[in-house]
C-alpha positions in Angstrom: -8.5 -13.2 0.3 -10.2 -10.2 -1.4 -13.2 -11.9 -2.8 -15.0 -10.6 -5.9 -18.1 -9.3 -4.2 -16.2 -7.4 -1.5 -14.1 -5.6 -4.2 -17.1 -4.9 -6.4 -19.0 -3.4 -3.4 -16.1 -1.1 -2.7 -16.0 0.0 -6.4 -19.7 0.8 -6.4 -19.6 2.6 -3.0 -19.5 6.4 -3.4 -16.6 8.3 -1.8 -17.2 9.5 1.7 -16.5 13.1 2.6 -13.9 12.7 5.4 -11.6 15.7 5.2 -10.9 15.4 8.9 -8.9 12.3 8.2 -5.2 12.2 7.4 -4.2 11.7 3.8 -1.8 8.8 3.7 0.5 7.8 0.9 2.0 4.3 0.4 5.0 4.0 -1.9 6.2 0.7 -3.3 9.5 1.4 -5.0 10.4 -0.4 -8.3 12.6 -3.4 -8.5 13.9 -4.7 -11.9 11.1 -4.9 -14.4 8.5 -3.8 -11.8 6.5 -0.6 -11.5 6.7 2.2 -9.1 3.4 2.4 -7.4 1.9 5.2 -5.2 -1.5 5.0 -3.5 -3.2 7.8 -1.6 -5.9 7.0 1.0 -7.9 9.2 3.2 -10.2 7.6 5.7 -12.5 5.2 3.8 -11.5 6.4 0.3 -8.6 5.5 -2.0 -8.2 8.9 -3.6 -5.5 8.4 -6.2 -3.3 5.8 -7.8 -0.1 6.4 -9.7 1.8 3.5 -11.3 4.6 3.8 -13.8 7.6 1.9 -15.1 11.1 3.4 -14.4 12.6 5.0 -17.5 15.2 2.9 -19.3 18.4 3.9 -20.9 22.2 3.8 -20.7 22.4 7.0 -18.6 21.4 5.7 -15.2 21.8 9.0 -13.5 19.4 10.7 -15.9 16.9 7.9 -15.5 17.1 8.1 -11.7 16.6 11.9 -11.8 13.5 11.4 -14.0 12.1 8.9 -11.5 12.5 11.2 -8.5 11.3 14.2 -10.4 8.1 12.3 -11.2 7.6 11.0 -7.7 8.2 14.4 -6.1 5.8 16.1 -8.6 3.1 13.6 -7.8 3.5 14.2 -4.1 3.4 17.9 -4.4 0.2 17.7 -6.5 -1.6 15.8 -3.7 0.5 16.4 -0.6 0.0 13.7 2.1 0.1 14.0 5.8 2.1 10.8 6.1 4.2 8.7 3.7 4.8 5.0 4.3 7.6 3.4 2.2 8.6 -0.2 1.7 12.3 0.2 2.5 13.2 -3.4 1.9 15.8 -4.0 -0.9 16.2 -0.9 -3.1 13.7 1.1 -1.1 16.2 1.8 1.7 17.3 5.1 0.3 13.8 6.4 -0.6 13.2 8.4 2.7 16.6 10.1 2.4 16.0 11.1 -1.3 12.5 12.4 -0.6 13.7 14.6 2.3 16.6 15.8 0.1 14.0 16.9 -2.5 12.2 19.0 0.1 9.3 16.6 0.8 8.8 17.8 4.4 6.2 15.5 5.8 6.2 12.4 8.0 8.1 9.7 6.2 7.8 6.2 7.8 9.9 3.2 6.9 8.1 -0.2 6.6 9.6 -3.6 6.1 7.2 -6.2 4.7 9.1 -9.0 6.4 9.4 -7.4 9.8 7.6 -8.7 12.9 3.9 -7.8 13.1 2.2 -5.9 15.9 0.2 -9.1 16.7 2.8 -11.9 16.6 0.3 -14.5 17.7 -2.0 -13.9 14.7 0.2 -12.9 11.8 3.3 -14.4 10.2 4.9 -11.0 9.2 4.1 -7.4 8.7 3.0 -7.9 5.1 0.3 -10.4 6.2 -0.8 -8.1 9.0 -1.2 -5.1 6.7 -3.2 -7.0 4.2 -5.5 -8.2 6.9 -6.0 -4.6 8.1 -6.8 -3.6 4.5 -9.4 -6.3 4.2 -11.0 -5.3 7.5 -11.1 -1.7 6.2 -12.9 -2.9 3.1 -15.4 -4.9 5.1 -16.3 -1.8 7.1 -17.4 0.0 4.0 -14.9 1.8 1.7 -14.5 3.3 -1.8 -12.0 1.9 -4.3 -11.5 3.5 -7.7 -12.4 1.4 -10.8 -8.7 0.8 -11.7 -8.6 -2.6 -13.4 -4.9 -3.1 -12.8 -5.3 -2.5 -9.1 -8.4 -4.6 -8.8 -6.8 -7.5 -10.7 -3.9 -7.4 -8.3 -6.2 -7.5 -5.2 -8.0 -10.5 -6.6 -4.6 -12.4 -7.0 -3.6 -12.0 -3.3 -4.1 -15.3 -1.6 -3.4 -16.7 1.9 -1.6 -19.9 2.9 -4.3 -22.2 4.4 -1.6 -24.5 5.9 0.1 -21.9 8.0 -0.7 -21.8 11.7 -0.7 -18.0 11.5 -2.3 -15.8 8.9 0.3 -15.8 6.1 0.1 -14.8 2.4 1.4 -17.1 -0.3 4.9 -16.3 -1.5 5.2 -13.3 -3.7 6.9 -15.4 -6.3 3.7 -17.4 -6.7 1.6 -14.3 -7.0 4.0 -12.9 -9.6 3.8 -16.2 -11.5 0.0 -16.0 -11.7 -0.2 -12.2 -12.2 2.8 -12.1 -14.6 4.2 -9.2 -12.6 4.6 -8.0 -9.1 1.5 -6.7 -7.2 3.0 -3.2 -6.9 -0.3 -1.2 -6.6 -1.7 -3.7 -4.1 1.4 -3.5 -2.0 1.4 0.3 -2.1 -2.2 0.3 -1.0 -1.5 -2.0 2.0 1.3 0.3 3.0 -1.4 2.8 4.1 -2.4 0.3 6.8 0.8 -0.1 8.9 -1.0 -0.1 12.3 -4.3 -1.4 13.7 -4.9 1.9 15.6 -6.8 4.7 13.9 -3.9 6.8 12.6 -6.3 8.3 10.0 -8.0 10.7 12.4 -6.5 14.0 13.5 -8.2 13.9 16.9 -9.3 12.3 19.1 -7.6 9.0 18.2 -10.0 6.0 18.1 -9.0 2.4 18.0 -10.2 0.5 14.9 -11.9 -2.8 15.5 -10.0 -5.2 13.2 -10.3 -9.0 12.9 -7.3 -10.9 14.3 -7.7 -13.6 11.7 -9.1 -13.1 8.2 -8.8 -16.3 6.3 -11.4 -16.0 3.6 
């Protein structure tokens, strides 16, 4: 889906000064043996990536406190205008915890398996957001040279036998990647809608491809 040349072009593209755009943070909470991933994007630039494993230990309460202390600290260091969180599974309590920690910004809940905006073109929200992410890259964008992130993007594939745009099952991606594509998922969480939610004003509609199969 994300071919090598497209990714390499984005890595070699210099960041664009676009401070009039909203700073958007995508958070993919950790499941067992996975990483917690956070990706900040502003306009045509991915500005920051944070990825870490949850602390281990017998004291679950202390481990949870360390996780949220780290997440809150990262958010305060680069405070976003909007936060989009995968609330499927263990992510359901993330918005509540962030608000209880004083993270006063727009926190939006996203389900990867929910219905997409364009039900005629996409199988689910996950596929739709990945398609928007690819359209964003094709318009010209900057990606940091983060090998873990780039490797995950290269592993994202689509199902050619599906009548709608659909990604291969995550279990297959994890099998090939040897872990979950946490950073890639956090990155795509910054593309929940087709409209231009980046700009402060005036809002402009992004031109995205309805079907991106290659």
